[in-house]
PDB file of N, CA, C and O in Angstrom:
ATOM      1  N   MET A   1       0.990  -1.195   0.026  1.00  0.00           N
ATOM      2  CA  MET A   1      -0.066   0.085   0.086  1.00  0.00           C
ATOM      3  C   MET A   1       0.909   1.368  -0.217  1.00  0.00           C
ATOM      4  O   MET A   1       1.968   1.465   0.402  1.00  0.00           O
ATOM      5  N   LYS A   2       0.659   2.007  -0.848  1.00  0.00           N
ATOM      6  CA  LYS A   2       1.289   3.448  -0.970  1.00  0.00           C
ATOM      7  C   LYS A   2       0.822   4.522   0.219  1.00  0.00           C
ATOM      8  O   LYS A   2      -0.300   4.969   0.457  1.00  0.00           O
ATOM      9  N   ASP A   3       1.880   4.725   0.764  1.00  0.00           N
ATOM     10  CA  ASP A   3       1.757   5.884   1.686  1.00  0.00           C
ATOM     11  C   ASP A   3       1.965   7.490   1.208  1.00  0.00           C
ATOM     12  O   ASP A   3       2.837   8.268   1.595  1.00  0.00           O
ATOM     13  N   ILE A   4       1.132   7.674   0.469  1.00  0.00           N
ATOM     14  CA  ILE A   4       1.592   8.990  -0.291  1.00  0.00           C
ATOM     15  C   ILE A   4       1.607  10.294   0.728  1.00  0.00           C
ATOM     16  O   ILE A   4       2.345  11.244   0.464  1.00  0.00           O
ATOM     17  N   PHE A   5       0.817  10.301   1.827  1.00  0.00           N
ATOM     18  CA  PHE A   5       0.795  11.469   2.551  1.00  0.00           C
ATOM     19  C   PHE A   5       1.618  11.359   3.824  1.00  0.00           C
ATOM     20  O   PHE A   5       1.770  12.325   4.572  1.00  0.00           O
ATOM     21  N   GLY A   6       2.143  10.165   4.054  1.00  0.00           N
ATOM     22  CA  GLY A   6       2.988   9.854   5.419  1.00  0.00           C
ATOM     23  C   GLY A   6       2.210   9.455   6.439  1.00  0.00           C
ATOM     24  O   GLY A   6       2.827   9.400   7.502  1.00  0.00           O
ATOM     25  N   PHE A   7       1.110   9.168   6.495  1.00  0.00           N
ATOM     26  CA  PHE A   7       0.238   8.953   7.598  1.00  0.00           C
ATOM     27  C   PHE A   7       0.600   7.631   8.514  1.00  0.00           C
ATOM     28  O   PHE A   7       0.439   7.508   9.728  1.00  0.00           O
ATOM     29  N   VAL A   8       1.139   6.673   7.569  1.00  0.00           N
ATOM     30  CA  VAL A   8       1.672   5.306   8.415  1.00  0.00           C
ATOM     31  C   VAL A   8       2.978   5.625   9.210  1.00  0.00           C
ATOM     32  O   VAL A   8       3.234   5.128  10.307  1.00  0.00           O
ATOM     33  N   ARG A   9       3.821   6.559   8.504  1.00  0.00           N
ATOM     34  CA  ARG A   9       5.292   6.945   9.208  1.00  0.00           C
ATOM     35  C   ARG A   9       4.785   7.867  10.186  1.00  0.00           C
ATOM     36  O   ARG A   9       5.460   7.877  11.216  1.00  0.00           O
ATOM     37  N   GLN A  10       3.812   8.635  10.176  1.00  0.00           N
ATOM     38  CA  GLN A  10       3.455   9.579  11.233  1.00  0.00           C
ATOM     39  C   GLN A  10       2.923   8.708  12.659  1.00  0.00           C
ATOM     40  O   GLN A  10       3.243   9.030  13.803  1.00  0.00           O
ATOM     41  N   ARG A  11       2.056   7.557  12.301  1.00  0.00           N
ATOM     42  CA  ARG A  11       1.674   6.865  13.512  1.00  0.00           C
ATOM     43  C   ARG A  11       2.672   6.010  13.877  1.00  0.00           C
ATOM     44  O   ARG A  11       2.541   5.566  15.017  1.00  0.00           O
ATOM     45  N   GLN A  12       3.775   5.582  13.175  1.00  0.00           N
ATOM     46  CA  GLN A  12       4.738   4.796  13.670  1.00  0.00           C
ATOM     47  C   GLN A  12       5.565   5.718  14.551  1.00  0.00           C
ATOM     48  O   GLN A  12       6.047   5.233  15.574  1.00  0.00           O
ATOM     49  N   ASN A  13       5.750   6.815  14.302  1.00  0.00           N
ATOM     50  CA  ASN A  13       6.276   8.090  15.191  1.00  0.00           C
ATOM     51  C   ASN A  13       5.857   8.263  16.276  1.00  0.00           C
ATOM     52  O   ASN A  13       6.589   8.205  17.263  1.00  0.00           O
ATOM     53  N   ASP A  14       4.632   8.506  16.335  1.00  0.00           N
ATOM     54  CA  ASP A  14       3.678   8.773  17.534  1.00  0.00           C
ATOM     55  C   ASP A  14       3.728   7.763  18.598  1.00  0.00           C
ATOM     56  O   ASP A  14       3.685   8.001  19.805  1.00  0.00           O
ATOM     57  N   ARG A  15       3.826   6.561  18.014  1.00  0.00           N
ATOM     58  CA  ARG A  15       3.884   5.120  19.026  1.00  0.00           C
ATOM     59  C   ARG A  15       4.975   5.201  20.005  1.00  0.00           C
ATOM     60  O   ARG A  15       4.996   4.560  21.055  1.00  0.00           O
ATOM     61  N   ASP A  16       6.121   6.240  19.506  1.00  0.00           N
ATOM     62  CA  ASP A  16       7.406   6.046  20.402  1.00  0.00           C
ATOM     63  C   ASP A  16       7.283   7.152  21.136  1.00  0.00           C
ATOM     64  O   ASP A  16       8.296   7.517  21.734  1.00  0.00           O
ATOM     65  N   ARG A  17       6.076   7.931  21.275  1.00  0.00           N
ATOM     66  CA  ARG A  17       6.172   9.255  22.102  1.00  0.00           C
ATOM     67  C   ARG A  17       5.247   8.960  23.410  1.00  0.00           C
ATOM     68  O   ARG A  17       4.196   8.319  23.389  1.00  0.00           O
ATOM     69  N   PRO A  18       5.879   9.585  24.605  1.00  0.00           N
ATOM     70  CA  PRO A  18       5.417   9.361  25.692  1.00  0.00           C
ATOM     71  C   PRO A  18       3.873   9.968  25.695  1.00  0.00           C
ATOM     72  O   PRO A  18       3.515  11.028  25.183  1.00  0.00           O
ATOM     73  N   GLY A  19       2.953   8.884  26.504  1.00  0.00           N
ATOM     74  CA  GLY A  19       1.438   9.322  26.291  1.00  0.00           C
ATOM     75  C   GLY A  19       0.737   8.767  25.316  1.00  0.00           C
ATOM     76  O   GLY A  19      -0.464   9.037  25.275  1.00  0.00           O
ATOM     77  N   TYR A  20       1.279   7.914  24.360  1.00  0.00           N
ATOM     78  CA  TYR A  20       0.452   7.372  23.314  1.00  0.00           C
ATOM     79  C   TYR A  20      -0.381   6.361  23.797  1.00  0.00           C
ATOM     80  O   TYR A  20      -0.085   5.488  24.613  1.00  0.00           O
ATOM     81  N   GLU A  21      -1.490   6.552  23.206  1.00  0.00           N
ATOM     82  CA  GLU A  21      -2.643   5.697  23.603  1.00  0.00           C
ATOM     83  C   GLU A  21      -3.125   4.953  22.459  1.00  0.00           C
ATOM     84  O   GLU A  21      -3.513   5.591  21.480  1.00  0.00           O
ATOM     85  N   THR A  22      -3.155   3.600  22.449  1.00  0.00           N
ATOM     86  CA  THR A  22      -3.952   3.066  21.392  1.00  0.00           C
ATOM     87  C   THR A  22      -5.371   3.333  21.312  1.00  0.00           C
ATOM     88  O   THR A  22      -5.957   3.742  22.314  1.00  0.00           O
ATOM     89  N   SER A  23      -6.034   3.129  20.129  1.00  0.00           N
ATOM     90  CA  SER A  23      -7.462   3.012  19.846  1.00  0.00           C
ATOM     91  C   SER A  23      -8.127   2.250  20.986  1.00  0.00           C
ATOM     92  O   SER A  23      -9.026   2.834  21.591  1.00  0.00           O
ATOM     93  N   GLU A  24      -7.779   0.979  21.359  1.00  0.00           N
ATOM     94  CA  GLU A  24      -8.168   0.223  22.150  1.00  0.00           C
ATOM     95  C   GLU A  24      -8.453   0.868  23.538  1.00  0.00           C
ATOM     96  O   GLU A  24      -9.553   0.911  24.087  1.00  0.00           O
ATOM     97  N   SER A  25      -7.379   1.319  23.971  1.00  0.00           N
ATOM     98  CA  SER A  25      -7.303   1.718  25.424  1.00  0.00           C
ATOM     99  C   SER A  25      -7.982   3.058  25.620  1.00  0.00           C
ATOM    100  O   SER A  25      -8.394   3.388  26.733  1.00  0.00           O
ATOM    101  N   TYR A  26      -8.121   3.945  24.404  1.00  0.00           N
ATOM    102  CA  TYR A  26      -8.900   5.185  24.237  1.00  0.00           C
ATOM    103  C   TYR A  26     -10.380   4.794  24.609  1.00  0.00           C
ATOM    104  O   TYR A  26     -11.020   5.296  25.533  1.00  0.00           O
ATOM    105  N   LYS A  27     -10.792   3.887  23.805  1.00  0.00           N
ATOM    106  CA  LYS A  27     -12.173   3.594  23.790  1.00  0.00           C
ATOM    107  C   LYS A  27     -12.655   2.676  25.081  1.00  0.00           C
ATOM    108  O   LYS A  27     -13.809   2.301  25.294  1.00  0.00           O
ATOM    109  N   ALA A  28     -11.535   2.418  25.853  1.00  0.00           N
ATOM    110  CA  ALA A  28     -11.871   1.825  27.293  1.00  0.00           C
ATOM    111  C   ALA A  28     -11.961   2.704  28.366  1.00  0.00           C
ATOM    112  O   ALA A  28     -12.679   2.638  29.363  1.00  0.00           O
ATOM    113  N   ARG A  29     -11.133   3.543  28.030  1.00  0.00           N
ATOM    114  CA  ARG A  29     -11.444   4.765  29.104  1.00  0.00           C
ATOM    115  C   ARG A  29     -12.851   5.299  29.456  1.00  0.00           C
ATOM    116  O   ARG A  29     -13.800   5.341  28.673  1.00  0.00           O
ATOM    117  N   ALA A  30     -12.850   5.692  30.720  1.00  0.00           N
ATOM    118  CA  ALA A  30     -14.069   6.401  31.073  1.00  0.00           C
ATOM    119  C   ALA A  30     -14.162   7.640  30.264  1.00  0.00           C
ATOM    120  O   ALA A  30     -13.202   8.314  29.893  1.00  0.00           O
ATOM    121  N   ARG A  31     -15.610   7.906  29.990  1.00  0.00           N
ATOM    122  CA  ARG A  31     -16.017   9.117  28.931  1.00  0.00           C
ATOM    123  C   ARG A  31     -16.258  10.104  29.948  1.00  0.00           C
ATOM    124  O   ARG A  31     -17.116   9.918  30.812  1.00  0.00           O
ATOM    125  N   ASP A  32     -15.500  11.221  29.893  1.00  0.00           N
ATOM    126  CA  ASP A  32     -15.788  12.475  30.461  1.00  0.00           C
ATOM    127  C   ASP A  32     -16.181  13.697  29.535  1.00  0.00           C
ATOM    128  O   ASP A  32     -16.201  14.868  29.916  1.00  0.00           O
ATOM    129  N   THR A  33     -16.473  13.279  28.337  1.00  0.00           N
ATOM    130  CA  THR A  33     -16.722  14.115  27.026  1.00  0.00           C
ATOM    131  C   THR A  33     -18.220  14.637  27.236  1.00  0.00           C
ATOM    132  O   THR A  33     -19.117  13.795  27.254  1.00  0.00           O
ATOM    133  N   ILE A  34     -18.484  15.809  27.375  1.00  0.00           N
ATOM    134  CA  ILE A  34     -19.857  16.509  27.286  1.00  0.00           C
ATOM    135  C   ILE A  34     -20.269  16.729  25.866  1.00  0.00           C
ATOM    136  O   ILE A  34     -19.550  17.454  25.177  1.00  0.00           O
ATOM    137  N   THR A  35     -21.236  16.242  25.397  1.00  0.00           N
ATOM    138  CA  THR A  35     -21.491  16.556  23.880  1.00  0.00           C
ATOM    139  C   THR A  35     -22.723  17.436  23.886  1.00  0.00           C
ATOM    140  O   THR A  35     -23.436  17.662  24.863  1.00  0.00           O
ATOM    141  N   TRP A  36     -22.877  17.917  22.617  1.00  0.00           N
ATOM    142  CA  TRP A  36     -24.114  18.853  22.326  1.00  0.00           C
ATOM    143  C   TRP A  36     -25.406  17.884  22.646  1.00  0.00           C
ATOM    144  O   TRP A  36     -26.278  18.330  23.392  1.00  0.00           O
ATOM    145  N   VAL A  37     -25.523  16.720  22.156  1.00  0.00           N
ATOM    146  CA  VAL A  37     -26.531  15.856  22.391  1.00  0.00           C
ATOM    147  C   VAL A  37     -26.959  15.746  24.102  1.00  0.00           C
ATOM    148  O   VAL A  37     -28.077  15.854  24.608  1.00  0.00           O
ATOM    149  N   TRP A  38     -25.752  15.514  24.700  1.00  0.00           N
ATOM    150  CA  TRP A  38     -26.400  15.200  26.158  1.00  0.00           C
ATOM    151  C   TRP A  38     -26.834  16.753  26.584  1.00  0.00           C
ATOM    152  O   TRP A  38     -27.762  16.761  27.393  1.00  0.00           O
ATOM    153  N   LEU A  39     -26.385  17.954  26.230  1.00  0.00           N
ATOM    154  CA  LEU A  39     -26.728  19.253  26.533  1.00  0.00           C
ATOM    155  C   LEU A  39     -27.821  19.484  26.400  1.00  0.00           C
ATOM    156  O   LEU A  39     -28.477  20.068  27.262  1.00  0.00           O
ATOM    157  N   ASP A  40     -28.361  19.024  25.124  1.00  0.00           N
ATOM    158  CA  ASP A  40     -29.486  19.318  24.591  1.00  0.00           C
ATOM    159  C   ASP A  40     -30.551  18.168  25.459  1.00  0.00           C
ATOM    160  O   ASP A  40     -31.654  18.553  25.847  1.00  0.00           O
ATOM    161  N   ASP A  41     -30.187  17.078  25.642  1.00  0.00           N
ATOM    162  CA  ASP A  41     -31.060  16.082  26.428  1.00  0.00           C
ATOM    163  C   ASP A  41     -31.382  16.712  27.903  1.00  0.00           C
ATOM    164  O   ASP A  41     -32.501  16.604  28.403  1.00  0.00           O
ATOM    165  N   ILE A  42     -30.411  17.312  28.486  1.00  0.00           N
ATOM    166  CA  ILE A  42     -30.706  17.808  29.894  1.00  0.00           C
ATOM    167  C   ILE A  42     -31.433  19.275  29.874  1.00  0.00           C
ATOM    168  O   ILE A  42     -31.733  19.866  30.912  1.00  0.00           O
ATOM    169  N   GLY A  43     -31.635  19.700  28.784  1.00  0.00           N
ATOM    170  CA  GLY A  43     -32.104  21.110  28.652  1.00  0.00           C
ATOM    171  C   GLY A  43     -31.506  22.278  28.515  1.00  0.00           C
ATOM    172  O   GLY A  43     -32.103  23.298  28.859  1.00  0.00           O
ATOM    173  N   LEU A  44     -30.400  22.327  28.061  1.00  0.00           N
ATOM    174  CA  LEU A  44     -29.512  23.500  28.017  1.00  0.00           C
ATOM    175  C   LEU A  44     -29.464  23.907  26.707  1.00  0.00           C
ATOM    176  O   LEU A  44     -28.846  24.946  26.474  1.00  0.00           O
ATOM    177  N   VAL A  45     -30.004  23.290  25.764  1.00  0.00           N
ATOM    178  CA  VAL A  45     -29.741  23.692  24.233  1.00  0.00           C
ATOM    179  C   VAL A  45     -31.335  24.057  23.673  1.00  0.00           C
ATOM    180  O   VAL A  45     -32.287  23.283  23.578  1.00  0.00           O
ATOM    181  N   ASP A  46     -31.269  25.505  23.344  1.00  0.00           N
ATOM    182  CA  ASP A  46     -32.608  25.960  22.825  1.00  0.00           C
ATOM    183  C   ASP A  46     -32.433  25.336  20.986  1.00  0.00           C
ATOM    184  O   ASP A  46     -31.420  25.071  20.339  1.00  0.00           O
ATOM    185  N   ARG A  47     -33.663  25.290  20.675  1.00  0.00           N
ATOM    186  CA  ARG A  47     -33.568  24.965  19.260  1.00  0.00           C
ATOM    187  C   ARG A  47     -34.692  26.103  18.455  1.00  0.00           C
ATOM    188  O   ARG A  47     -35.912  25.965  18.367  1.00  0.00           O
ATOM    189  N   PRO A  48     -33.794  27.316  17.884  1.00  0.00           N
ATOM    190  CA  PRO A  48     -34.670  28.273  17.481  1.00  0.00           C
ATOM    191  C   PRO A  48     -35.378  27.888  16.457  1.00  0.00           C
ATOM    192  O   PRO A  48     -34.880  27.200  15.565  1.00  0.00           O
ATOM    193  N   GLY A  49     -36.597  28.269  16.449  1.00  0.00           N
ATOM    194  CA  GLY A  49     -37.841  27.849  15.546  1.00  0.00           C
ATOM    195  C   GLY A  49     -38.337  26.601  15.783  1.00  0.00           C
ATOM    196  O   GLY A  49     -39.227  26.103  15.094  1.00  0.00           O
ATOM    197  N   GLN A  50     -37.709  25.947  16.911  1.00  0.00           N
ATOM    198  CA  GLN A  50     -38.591  24.801  17.129  1.00  0.00           C
ATOM    199  C   GLN A  50     -38.816  24.585  18.366  1.00  0.00           C
ATOM    200  O   GLN A  50     -39.879  24.008  18.593  1.00  0.00           O
ATOM    201  N   TYR A  51     -38.032  24.913  19.452  1.00  0.00           N
ATOM    202  CA  TYR A  51     -38.179  24.780  20.869  1.00  0.00           C
ATOM    203  C   TYR A  51     -37.370  25.631  21.918  1.00  0.00           C
ATOM    204  O   TYR A  51     -36.161  25.412  21.999  1.00  0.00           O
ATOM    205  N   ILE A  52     -37.895  26.503  22.658  1.00  0.00           N
ATOM    206  CA  ILE A  52     -37.031  27.267  23.335  1.00  0.00           C
ATOM    207  C   ILE A  52     -37.397  26.778  25.045  1.00  0.00           C
ATOM    208  O   ILE A  52     -38.480  26.881  25.621  1.00  0.00           O
ATOM    209  N   ARG A  53     -36.406  26.360  25.455  1.00  0.00           N
ATOM    210  CA  ARG A  53     -36.441  25.911  26.944  1.00  0.00           C
ATOM    211  C   ARG A  53     -36.699  26.972  27.929  1.00  0.00           C
ATOM    212  O   ARG A  53     -36.266  28.123  27.870  1.00  0.00           O
ATOM    213  N   THR A  54     -37.510  26.422  28.914  1.00  0.00           N
ATOM    214  CA  THR A  54     -38.187  27.577  30.013  1.00  0.00           C
ATOM    215  C   THR A  54     -36.888  27.465  30.906  1.00  0.00           C
ATOM    216  O   THR A  54     -36.026  26.590  30.822  1.00  0.00           O
ATOM    217  N   LYS A  55     -36.929  28.525  31.769  1.00  0.00           N
ATOM    218  CA  LYS A  55     -36.104  29.033  32.716  1.00  0.00           C
ATOM    219  C   LYS A  55     -35.745  27.697  33.695  1.00  0.00           C
ATOM    220  O   LYS A  55     -34.620  27.372  34.075  1.00  0.00           O
ATOM    221  N   GLN A  56     -36.913  27.076  33.966  1.00  0.00           N
ATOM    222  CA  GLN A  56     -36.780  26.062  34.876  1.00  0.00           C
ATOM    223  C   GLN A  56     -35.916  24.745  34.239  1.00  0.00           C
ATOM    224  O   GLN A  56     -35.074  24.114  34.878  1.00  0.00           O
ATOM    225  N   GLU A  57     -36.330  24.464  32.780  1.00  0.00           N
ATOM    226  CA  GLU A  57     -35.420  23.469  32.316  1.00  0.00           C
ATOM    227  C   GLU A  57     -34.073  23.904  32.181  1.00  0.00           C
ATOM    228  O   GLU A  57     -33.271  23.077  32.613  1.00  0.00           O
ATOM    229  N   LYS A  58     -33.597  24.893  31.739  1.00  0.00           N
ATOM    230  CA  LYS A  58     -32.457  25.537  32.003  1.00  0.00           C
ATOM    231  C   LYS A  58     -31.648  25.388  33.348  1.00  0.00           C
ATOM    232  O   LYS A  58     -30.447  25.118  33.332  1.00  0.00           O
ATOM    233  N   LEU A  59     -32.240  25.543  34.313  1.00  0.00           N
ATOM    234  CA  LEU A  59     -31.998  25.546  35.871  1.00  0.00           C
ATOM    235  C   LEU A  59     -31.686  23.873  36.100  1.00  0.00           C
ATOM    236  O   LEU A  59     -30.643  23.504  36.640  1.00  0.00           O
ATOM    237  N   ARG A  60     -32.429  23.191  35.755  1.00  0.00           N
ATOM    238  CA  ARG A  60     -32.401  21.893  36.175  1.00  0.00           C
ATOM    239  C   ARG A  60     -31.276  21.424  35.290  1.00  0.00           C
ATOM    240  O   ARG A  60     -30.514  20.656  35.878  1.00  0.00           O
ATOM    241  N   GLY A  61     -30.926  21.709  33.881  1.00  0.00           N
ATOM    242  CA  GLY A  61     -29.738  21.295  33.300  1.00  0.00           C
ATOM    243  C   GLY A  61     -28.521  21.802  33.936  1.00  0.00           C
ATOM    244  O   GLY A  61     -27.617  21.010  34.204  1.00  0.00           O
ATOM    245  N   LEU A  62     -28.406  23.119  34.217  1.00  0.00           N
ATOM    246  CA  LEU A  62     -27.340  23.581  34.968  1.00  0.00           C
ATOM    247  C   LEU A  62     -26.921  22.852  36.130  1.00  0.00           C
ATOM    248  O   LEU A  62     -25.718  22.694  36.335  1.00  0.00           O
ATOM    249  N   ASN A  63     -27.844  22.361  36.965  1.00  0.00           N
ATOM    250  CA  ASN A  63     -27.638  21.697  37.957  1.00  0.00           C
ATOM    251  C   ASN A  63     -27.008  20.328  37.773  1.00  0.00           C
ATOM    252  O   ASN A  63     -26.111  19.889  38.494  1.00  0.00           O
ATOM    253  N   LEU A  64     -27.652  19.583  36.564  1.00  0.00           N
ATOM    254  CA  LEU A  64     -27.273  18.108  36.199  1.00  0.00           C
ATOM    255  C   LEU A  64     -25.565  18.471  35.821  1.00  0.00           C
ATOM    256  O   LEU A  64     -24.615  17.784  36.195  1.00  0.00           O
ATOM    257  N   LEU A  65     -25.494  19.579  35.088  1.00  0.00           N
ATOM    258  CA  LEU A  65     -23.966  19.783  34.377  1.00  0.00           C
ATOM    259  C   LEU A  65     -23.126  20.079  35.484  1.00  0.00           C
ATOM    260  O   LEU A  65     -22.073  19.442  35.448  1.00  0.00           O
ATOM    261  N   ARG A  66     -23.259  20.878  36.504  1.00  0.00           N
ATOM    262  CA  ARG A  66     -22.490  21.110  37.614  1.00  0.00           C
ATOM    263  C   ARG A  66     -22.288  19.804  38.489  1.00  0.00           C
ATOM    264  O   ARG A  66     -21.155  19.631  38.940  1.00  0.00           O
ATOM    265  N   ASP A  67     -23.071  19.054  38.717  1.00  0.00           N
ATOM    266  CA  ASP A  67     -22.944  17.661  39.452  1.00  0.00           C
ATOM    267  C   ASP A  67     -22.136  16.850  38.738  1.00  0.00           C
ATOM    268  O   ASP A  67     -21.249  16.256  39.351  1.00  0.00           O
ATOM    269  N   TYR A  68     -22.275  16.662  37.321  1.00  0.00           N
ATOM    270  CA  TYR A  68     -21.460  15.990  36.403  1.00  0.00           C
ATOM    271  C   TYR A  68     -19.894  16.369  36.511  1.00  0.00           C
ATOM    272  O   TYR A  68     -18.964  15.566  36.587  1.00  0.00           O
ATOM    273  N   VAL A  69     -19.830  17.562  36.503  1.00  0.00           N
ATOM    274  CA  VAL A  69     -18.237  18.040  36.297  1.00  0.00           C
ATOM    275  C   VAL A  69     -17.951  18.003  37.787  1.00  0.00           C
ATOM    276  O   VAL A  69     -16.795  17.624  37.980  1.00  0.00           O
ATOM    277  N   GLN A  70     -18.537  18.238  38.779  1.00  0.00           N
ATOM    278  CA  GLN A  70     -17.654  17.969  39.989  1.00  0.00           C
ATOM    279  C   GLN A  70     -17.750  16.521  40.195  1.00  0.00           C
ATOM    280  O   GLN A  70     -16.828  16.154  40.923  1.00  0.00           O
ATOM    281  N   SER A  71     -18.521  15.547  39.828  1.00  0.00           N
ATOM    282  CA  SER A  71     -18.276  14.159  39.927  1.00  0.00           C
ATOM    283  C   SER A  71     -16.927  13.661  39.158  1.00  0.00           C
ATOM    284  O   SER A  71     -16.229  12.796  39.687  1.00  0.00           O
ATOM    285  N   VAL A  72     -16.602  14.185  37.993  1.00  0.00           N
ATOM    286  CA  VAL A  72     -15.497  14.144  36.995  1.00  0.00           C
ATOM    287  C   VAL A  72     -14.372  14.352  37.849  1.00  0.00           C
ATOM    288  O   VAL A  72     -13.570  13.489  38.205  1.00  0.00           O
ATOM    289  N   ALA A  73     -14.371  16.066  38.277  1.00  0.00           N
ATOM    290  CA  ALA A  73     -13.234  16.353  39.027  1.00  0.00           C
ATOM    291  C   ALA A  73     -12.976  15.393  40.318  1.00  0.00           C
ATOM    292  O   ALA A  73     -11.950  14.764  40.576  1.00  0.00           O
ATOM    293  N   ARG A  74     -13.828  15.436  40.836  1.00  0.00           N
ATOM    294  CA  ARG A  74     -13.690  14.349  42.152  1.00  0.00           C
ATOM    295  C   ARG A  74     -13.004  12.911  41.765  1.00  0.00           C
ATOM    296  O   ARG A  74     -12.200  12.440  42.570  1.00  0.00           O
ATOM    297  N   ARG A  75     -13.296  12.209  40.566  1.00  0.00           N
ATOM    298  CA  ARG A  75     -12.668  11.015  40.048  1.00  0.00           C
ATOM    299  C   ARG A  75     -11.258  11.390  39.773  1.00  0.00           C
ATOM    300  O   ARG A  75     -10.330  10.684  40.168  1.00  0.00           O
ATOM    301  N   LEU A  76     -11.093  12.399  39.159  1.00  0.00           N
ATOM    302  CA  LEU A  76      -9.654  12.862  38.719  1.00  0.00           C
ATOM    303  C   LEU A  76      -8.636  13.401  39.750  1.00  0.00           C
ATOM    304  O   LEU A  76      -7.450  13.666  39.550  1.00  0.00           O
ATOM    305  N   GLY A  77      -9.390  13.515  40.965  1.00  0.00           N
ATOM    306  CA  GLY A  77      -8.437  13.913  42.139  1.00  0.00           C
ATOM    307  C   GLY A  77      -8.355  15.448  42.134  1.00  0.00           C
ATOM    308  O   GLY A  77      -7.611  16.052  42.906  1.00  0.00           O
ATOM    309  N   GLU A  78      -9.132  16.043  41.252  1.00  0.00           N
ATOM    310  CA  GLU A  78      -9.043  17.580  41.419  1.00  0.00           C
ATOM    311  C   GLU A  78      -9.570  18.318  42.487  1.00  0.00           C
ATOM    312  O   GLU A  78      -9.091  19.393  42.849  1.00  0.00           O
ATOM    313  N   ILE A  79     -10.552  17.770  43.012  1.00  0.00           N
ATOM    314  CA  ILE A  79     -11.298  18.115  44.178  1.00  0.00           C
ATOM    315  C   ILE A  79     -11.544  17.016  45.135  1.00  0.00           C
ATOM    316  O   ILE A  79     -11.434  15.833  44.812  1.00  0.00           O
ATOM    317  N   THR A  80     -11.863  17.401  46.264  1.00  0.00           N
ATOM    318  CA  THR A  80     -12.286  16.332  47.287  1.00  0.00           C
ATOM    319  C   THR A  80     -13.487  16.481  47.976  1.00  0.00           C
ATOM    320  O   THR A  80     -13.836  15.633  48.797  1.00  0.00           O
TER     321      THR A  80
END
């Protein structure tokens, strides 16, 4: 297979660097990512022209987001 853009060589170089993570280990890690879909699900994203969240929905969403961020920070040892 011809590697015209050097992607294979770059991946090989990256494997030797500190902190390299295989795709399997990345997928096995705990998910700390906050996605737009989740923010929409908890009521923090308005959909102009379709649906505007009420103040109550947004406050509930902010509380859920705060709790989630705090739990991630505790798990990572950033706060006690």
